[in-house]
N, C-alpha and C positions, 0 to 999 in steps of 0.2 A: 775654418777648414785646410784641408793641405790635398798638393797631389801626390804619391811617392810615387817614385822609378826607380825599378832595379833591374840592372844589366850585374845578369846570373849563368855562372855556369849548367848547362842543360839539367848536367845528372846532380843539383840541389833540389831541380825542382818540385821531386812528390814530397821531398823532406823541409822545403821554408810552405809549402802550400798546406798539407794534414797543423804546423805546429799555429797557422794563421789561422786555420777555421779552429782549429781550440783557441784560441785566443776570441775565436766568439765573432770572428771579422763577415760580415754578411757578401762580399765580392772583391772581386781583384777581375785585371783582363793578365790575360795571357800571349808574346805574340813572337814569334820566333823569328830572329830578324841578325844577323851577322857585322861581325864590326873587328874593327882592336887597337889599342894602346897599345902599354909600354909590351905588348904582349907579342907585338909585331908579326902577324901570324906566326907557320908554321913548314917544314918541309917534309915531305910523305917521299915513299919510292911506292909506284907502280909498276912492274912487268918491270923493274927493272932501271926505268927513268924514273929520276926527280922532278916531284913539281913546287912547286911553293905555294901556299894556300893563304895568299893573306885576310881574311877573312877571315875571323873565325866561328861557328856557331855560335848563339849566346841566348837562351833569354830572358826580353823585356818585362815585369812586372809593375800596372802600374792598377795604384790602390788608390780611392781618394776617400779621407776618413775627417772625424770632426781637428779638433787641434791636442788639442789632450792626449789623444791614443798614438798621437803622430810619434814619439819618442820609443814607446815599447814596443810598435809595429818593428821598428830600424831594427833594433835593440836582439830581437826576433831577427828579421830577415841576416845580422851578419851572425846572431851564432848558431846559424844554419848552414849557411854560406859563404862561410871565411875556413880555407884552406892551409894561409899564410903563405903563398904562392902568387904569380905572377895569373893573373885570368882572373883571380877573384870575380868584379867586378865595382860597378859603384850603384850611390844610393845616391836621386837626386829628392827635393822634396821643393815643391811652389808650388806659391799659397793659391789657392779655385777665389775668386770671387762669386760665385753662385752658381746651385748643383739646383736643375730641374728634373722631375721623376715625370716624360715626359705620358704616362698612362692619366694621370691621375694632375696633373697639375700645380702640384707639391712642390712647393722653393727650399735653400737650406739645407740646414742640418739631415730633417728628418726624412729629404728625399735619397740624404745616400742611401 
């Protein structure tokens, strides 16, 4: 099993969610996060004063999946999140040792 963590631009969430649901992904967790990378924030003007925003709003998608589904999920996220500009985001893949469904006690891939 794998855990996919994708940090994306907020306006790409609906498009990615629709594509993943169309792939029969059973569940995901979404968090509103803030951060910066090479984008290094931005400067905005409010009532004539300049303000630097260091941490930009992003969305973090977390999906636990079977190892054989991982590549297709990653491709789908990339296809729907890519603009070609700095700030498109990152994807991290982590191994999952065990999954347990609390309600039934089921373990392993069946608990996903």
